[in-house]
C-alpha positions in Angstrom: 0.0 0.0 0.0 1.2 3.5 -0.8 -0.6 6.8 -0.8 -1.2 9.5 -3.5 0.1 12.1 -1.0 3.6 10.3 -1.0 4.1 10.8 -4.7 7.0 8.6 -5.6 5.6 5.5 -3.8 2.9 4.4 -6.1 4.9 4.1 -9.4 7.6 2.3 -7.6 5.1 0.0 -5.8 3.9 -1.2 -9.2 7.5 -2.2 -10.2 8.0 -3.8 -6.8 4.8 -5.9 -7.0 5.9 -7.1 -10.5 9.3 -8.2 -9.0 7.8 -9.9 -6.0 5.2 -11.7 -8.2 7.9 -12.9 -10.6 9.7 -14.6 -7.7 6.7 -15.5 -5.6 3.6 -16.0 -7.8 1.8 -17.5 -4.9 2.0 -14.1 -3.1 -0.4 -12.6 -5.6 0.8 -9.1 -4.6 -1.1 -6.1 -5.9 -0.4 -2.5 -5.7 -2.8 -0.5 -3.6 -3.0 3.3 -3.1 -4.8 5.2 -0.4 -6.1 8.7 -1.2 -4.3 10.3 1.8 -2.2 9.7 4.9 -5.3 9.4 7.1 -6.6 6.4 5.1 -3.2 4.8 4.9 -2.8 5.2 8.7 -6.3 3.7 9.3 -5.7 0.7 7.1 -2.3 -0.1 8.5 -3.3 0.6 12.2 -6.3 -1.7 11.9 -4.1 -4.4 10.2 -6.2 -4.3 7.0 -2.9 -3.9 5.2 0.2 -5.8 6.2 2.7 -3.9 4.1 3.2 -0.3 3.0 5.7 1.7 1.0 6.6 5.2 2.2 9.3 7.7 1.5 11.9 7.5 4.3 11.0 10.9 5.6 7.3 9.8 5.9 8.3 6.4 7.4 10.2 8.2 10.1 7.2 10.5 10.7 4.8 7.5 10.9 7.1 5.8 13.5 7.1 9.0 15.6 3.6 10.1 15.0 4.8 13.4 13.4 4.6 15.1 10.1 1.5 14.0 8.1 0.7 11.5 10.8 0.6 14.0 13.7 -3.2 14.0 13.8 -3.4 10.2 13.7 -0.6 8.9 15.9 2.4 6.8 15.6 2.5 3.4 13.7 4.5 0.4 14.7 6.2 -1.4 11.9 9.4 -3.1 10.8 11.5 -2.4 7.7 11.6 -5.1 5.1 13.8 -3.3 2.6 15.0 0.2 1.5 15.2 1.6 -2.0 17.0 4.9 -1.9 14.5 7.3 -0.4 11.7 4.7 -0.1 11.2 2.0 2.5 9.0 -1.1 2.4 7.4 -1.6 5.8 5.5 -4.4 7.5 3.4 -5.0 10.5 5.5 -5.9 13.6 3.8 -9.3 13.6 4.4 -9.9 9.9 5.7 -13.5 9.8 9.5 -13.8 9.7 9.1 -16.5 6.9 7.2 -14.0 4.8 9.7 -11.2 5.4 12.5 -13.6 4.4 10.7 -14.5 1.2 9.9 -10.9 0.2 13.5 -9.8 1.0 15.0 -12.7 -0.9 12.7 -11.9 -3.9 13.9 -8.3 -3.8 17.6 -9.3 -3.6 17.2 -11.7 -6.5 15.1 -9.5 -8.8 16.4 -8.3 -12.1 13.4 -5.9 -12.5 14.5 -3.6 -9.6 18.2 -4.5 -9.1 19.4 -1.1 -10.2 17.4 0.7 -7.5 17.7 -1.4 -4.4 20.1 -0.3 -1.6 23.0 -2.6 -1.1 22.4 -5.2 1.6 25.1 -3.6 3.8 23.1 -0.4 3.9 19.8 -2.2 4.8 21.6 -4.3 7.5 22.5 -1.0 9.3 18.8 0.0 9.7 17.7 -0.1 13.3 14.1 -1.1 12.7 14.8 -4.1 10.4 12.5 -7.0 10.4 14.1 -10.2 11.8 13.1 -12.2 8.7 14.7 -9.6 6.4 17.8 -9.7 8.6 18.1 -13.4 8.1 17.7 -13.1 4.3 20.3 -10.4 4.1 22.7 -12.5 6.1 22.2 -15.5 3.7 20.7 -17.4 6.6 18.1 -20.1 5.9 14.4 -19.1 5.8 12.9 -19.3 9.3 10.1 -21.9 9.8 7.4 -20.7 12.1 5.2 -23.1 13.9 
């Protein structure tokens, strides 16, 4: 999910979905776009959406409940991957196995290889999802029971 208000996110989300579906057709990922930050916040806060793409400045604002999220409050999430000024974010309870699969798909995608941040950069992020961390470290996919 992206939002019209965060302009660069939607065009990139379409490319990202194509890359994920190429590697994980069973994911059946689809790009979605909220009209504004309030709707994005509502959908993510109520867990109707598991993943969102925001510019880094807006991701930081969402985590702190500032900027365009000041009226709605902070959101809790983990980073799955970073693409320059964009971050792919997931619910804190997003399964580690799914995070590993998405991260691995991103790392192995030819469709977006020229715009992903190097793994070393992503590994340095403080709010990185554990499943993404494992994929970035070439560890096996975690199996949750």
